[in-house]
N, C-alpha and C positions, 0 to 999 in steps of 0.2 A: 368379859373378854373371852372366856371359854365358850359362851353361847355363840358369839360371833364366829369363832373358829370352827365350831361344829355345824353351823348353819350352811346348807348347800347354797351355791350361787357363785357369781363372778368373783367376789372378793376372795373367797377361799381358794379358787383356782389361781388367781393372780398372786396370792400370797405364796402358794406352792411354787409357782414359777419363780418368784423372787428368791425364795429359799434355795431352790435348785441352782440358780445362777450365782447366788452369794456363797453357797457352799463351795462351788468350784473356784470362785474368786479367792476365797480364803486359802485354799490349797495352793493357788498360784502365788499368793503373797509369800508363803513359806518357801515355795520352790524358787521364786525369784531371788530372795535373799541368799539362798544356798548357791544358786547359779552365779550370783555376783561374787560370792566368796570363792567359788571355784575359778572364776575368770580373773579376779583381782586380789585375792588374798586379804591382807590387812587393809587394803584400800577399798574393801567392799562397801563401807558406809558411803563413800563418794559415789560409787556406781549406783547404789540404791537411791541416794539422794537425787542424782541426775535423772534416773528412770522415773522416779515419782514426781520430779519437777516437770518432766515432759508430760506426764499424766495431767498435772495441774494446768499446763499451758493449753492442752487439748480441751480441758473442761472450761477454763476461763474464756478462751477465745471462741470455742465451739458451742458452749452452752446456749447463750442468747441467740446466736446466729442460727444454730440448728433448730432451736425452738421456733424461730420465725419462719424458717424454710419449711419445717414439717407441720406447721400449725394447722394447715388445711388438708393434710394427708390423712388417710385412714389410720386410726390408732394401731390396728393390728399389723399393718404393713410396716410402720415405724418400729414397733417393738420386735417383731419377728426378724426383720431385716437387720436390726442392730445386733440381735443375738447371733445371727448367722455370721456376721463379720467378726464378732468377738470370738466365736468358736474357731474360725479359720486362723485368726491371728495367734491365739494361744496354742493351737496345735503345732505351730511352726517354732515356738520358743525352744523346745528341746534340741533343735538343730542349730541353735545359735552358738557359734564358737568364737565370736568376737564381740566386744562390748557394743559396737555400733549396731550390730544385728539386734541386740536386745532393745536398744533405744528405738529403732525403727518399728519393731513389732509392738512395743509398748505404745508408741504414738498411734498406730492403727487401732489397737485394742481400745484405748481410752477415748479416741474420737467417737467410736461407736457407742461407748458408754455415755458420752456427753449427749448423745441423741436419746438413748434409752431412759436414763434415770429421771430427768425432769418429766418426761411424758408419762412414765409409770407413776411417779408421785402425784401428779395432777389428776390421775384417774381415781385415786382413793376417795376424795370427798364427793365424787360423782356417783359412786356405786354403793355408798353407805349413808345412812341418815345421820343427823346431828347427834342423836343419843349414842350412836356407836362410834363416833368419829375418834374420840380419845382412845378407845380400846383398839380401833383399827391402827392408829398411829403407834400405839404401844406394841402391837403385834408386828407391824412393819419394822419397828426398831429392834424387836427381838430377833427378827430375821437377820438383821445386820449383826446383832450380837452372837447369833449362832455361827455366823461367818467367823467372828473373832474368837469364839470359844470352841465350837464343835469342829471347825475345819482344822485348826492347829492340832487338836487332839487326834483327829482322824489322820492328819498328816504324820503325827508322831507314830501312830500304829502302822501306817503304810510304809514308813521309812524303814521299819524293821523287816519288810518283805520285798520292797522294790526300790530302785534308785530314785533319787528326788526328781529326775527328769520325767518319770512316769506320772508325777502329780499333775503335770500340764495336760496330759491326756484326760485325766478325770475332770479337770476344769472344762475342757471342751465338751465333755459329756454333760456337764451341768448346764452349759449354755444351750446345748441342743435340747435338753429336757425342758428348759424354760421356753424356748421357741415353740415346742409342741404344745405345751400347756396354754400359752397365749393364743396360738392358732385355733385351739378348740374352745375358746371362751367368747361369749357374746359380749361385745364392748359397746360403749356409747360411740356416737359418730365422731367426726372430726372436732377438734377443740376450737377451731378458728371461726366459727360462725359469728358474724357480727364484728369481726376484727377489721379495722380500717385498712391495714396493710400488713405485710409480713414484717417490714422494718418497725412499724409502730408496735406490733405484737412483741417483737424482741426487746424493745426499749422501754415499754410501759412499766414493766416490773422494776427495772433499774431506777426509773424516775420515782416510783413509790418508795424505794429505799432511801432516796435522797431527801424526801420531804416529811416522812412520818417518823416521829420519835421512837416508837417501839421497833421499827425496822432498822433505824440507824443504830439503836442499841444492839440489835441482833447482829449487825455487821461487826461490832466490837466483840460480842460473845463468840462469833466465829473465830476471831483471832485467839481468844482465850482457849478455845478447844484445839486449834491447830497446833499450837506450840508443843503441848505434851504429846499429842497424837503423833506428830512428826518424830519426836524423840523416840517414842516406842517403836514405830514402824521402821525407822532408818537404823537405829543404833542397837536394837536388841541383839541382833546377831553378833555385833562387835563386843558388847559387854558380856554376853553369855560365853562366846567362844574364846574371848580374851581374858579379862581379869578373873572371871569365875571358872575358866577352864572347862566349860560345858561341852555338850555334844549337839548334833543336829536336832535330836529329840528334845533337848533342853531348850533350844531356841523356840520350838513349837509350843512347848509347855509354858514358857514365859509369855508368849503372845496370847495364849489362852487365858492367862490370869487377867490381862487387861480386858479381854472380852467378858470374863466372868463378872467383874465389877460393873461393867456396863449393863449386862443382862439383869443383874440383881435390881438395879434401879428401875429399869424398864418394866420389870414385873411388878414392882411395888407402886409405881406412879398412878396407874388407873384407880387404885384404892385410896389415894391420898386426897382429902378434901382440899379444894383450892378456892375458898371464899373470896380471896383478893385477886384471883386470876393466876396466870402462869408466871407473872413477874417475879415474886419472891423465890419461887422454886428455881427458875432459870438463873437468877443472880446468885443463888447458892452454889452453882456449879463452879465458877471461877474461884470462889473462896476455898472450896474443897481442893481444887487443883493446886492452888498456891500452897496450901498447908501440906498436902501430900508431897509435893516436889521439894519443899523446904525440909521436911522431915527426912526424906530420902537422901538429900545432900548431906545433912548432918550425920545420919547413920552410916552412909558410905565412907565418909571421912574417917570414922572410927573403925569400922570393920565391915567391908563389903561381903555380903553373903547372898546366896540364892534366895533364901527366905525373905530377906529385906527387899530384894528386887521384886519378887512375886507379889508380896503384900502391897508394895507401893504401886506397882502396875495395876493391881485391882482397884485401888483407891482412885488412880487417875482415870480408869475406865468409868468408874461411878460418877466422877465429876463431869466427864464429857457427856455422859448419858443424861444428866440433869438438864443440860442444854438441848441436846440433839433430839431427845424423845418428844419434847414439847414444841419444837420449832414448827412442825407442820400445823399444829393448832394455832400458833401465833400468825402464821401466814394465812390460814383460812379466815381468821378474824379480821385480817387486814386487806382482804381481796375484794371488797365491795364493788369498786368501780373499774378495776383494771383486769379482773379475771385471774383465775388460779394458775393456768399454764405459764403466762409470762412471769408471775411472781415466783413460782417454783424454779423457773429457769434462771431468774436473777439471783435467787438464793444459792442455787447450784453453782453459778459462776463466781459470785462474790465470796462465798465460803471457801471455794477452792482457790481464789486469789490469795487468801490468807495462807493456805497450804503451799502456794507457789513461793511465798517468802519463807515459810517455815521449813520446808524440806531441804533447801540448800544450806540453811543455817544449821539444821540438825546434822547434816553430813559433815559440815566443817567442824562443828562442835565435837562430833564423835571421833574425828581424826586429830584435832589440834588441842582440845581441852581435856583436863582430867574429868572423869565422870561427874564428880560432885559439883564442879563448876557448871557443867551442862545442865544438871538437874536444877540447880539454883537459878540459872538463867531462864529455864522454862517456867519455873514458878513465878519469877518476877514478871514475865510477859503476861501470864494468866492474871496476876493480881492487878496490873495496870489496866489491862483490857476490861476486866470485871469492874474496876472503879469507873472507867469511862462509860461503860454500859449503864451503870447505876445513875450517873449524872445525866445521861441522855434520855433515860426512860424514867421519868418521875412518876411516882404513884398518883393516881387520880385524886383530885381534891374533893372530899366529901362535903355535901351540903350540910347546913346546920340540922335540917330535919333528919338526914340520914345518920349523922353523928349522934343526935339525941336518941334515935331509935336503937342504935347499936349500944348506947349506954344503959338503956332500960333493961 
């Protein structure tokens, strides 16, 4: 993995672009929660839930459609243009003084992200070989984890020096840096050569999810990940500032714990042998999520503490990463006849469809339920979704010869 990171070339520049954009996005996540708290007070969880639901609507509705529209456009134009729109939208957020202003800008920001993210993800297998692909996926996942760990920690430091509204300016700088790095990188041509039509390109990935057992299981795993992730992103500000009596810096630190657990798993997975493929590792994710959420619910009912929340958030991050880090590899292995861009676009939209349901529920739970009930509910969803995935994705049946060879 380190060799791929140090090797000059397109992947390293694109990884740097991704890290720059995600670092800014992480700052915006912290700032958005604090902006919601400033505008709505104790009702901040509902504002955050609505803003993140708008994000999911943009992803679910826009992902396959934008993938089809941009399928035959130059990659560089799609990526740089999306970054430019994102930078402009986030730069306007500090001026929002009404909740609907936040919702409108979030819609614009996330529509651009719905064009950027699947196009970026589909580039990775085209610029690295098979031997480096798992490492490339792990590094890409680590970039997301740096957003979840490094950005909140950076936000905590910056909040000692600047008001939270200044974090949006740093986010815009991150998107601008991403655009500059992509603009200076030599990329493959358009992704749509050989595609019968834009509509077919947009829908072929969705059809693959409907008929292939591993991909149907992945849809269930997306739900297992969405429930605890929504709980963390929507309700952390409420739990830290409310029952725990914490500060803005405490909110950022709690979010960093979730990312730290995810990062630890992403760092370890490239060194884990997988003789049976990715199935056992990915199915372990919901089991860990359910166990961690259940333990948190029991512990919170006895004595809610910051240490309990931080440790549980780290375990939830680890469980999510067991699924998310290997998702790209599963998609690559399933893309023989429909192509990677439509499959990544379908996963982008279908996974965020789960978040479209999870975010409003997390906002309602944060406002209406005791924390321990919300934690237990999240764990129950993860357990049921994980069980469904295991039933949908049966292990391959080994032949007698293979079984005999394994027994020798």
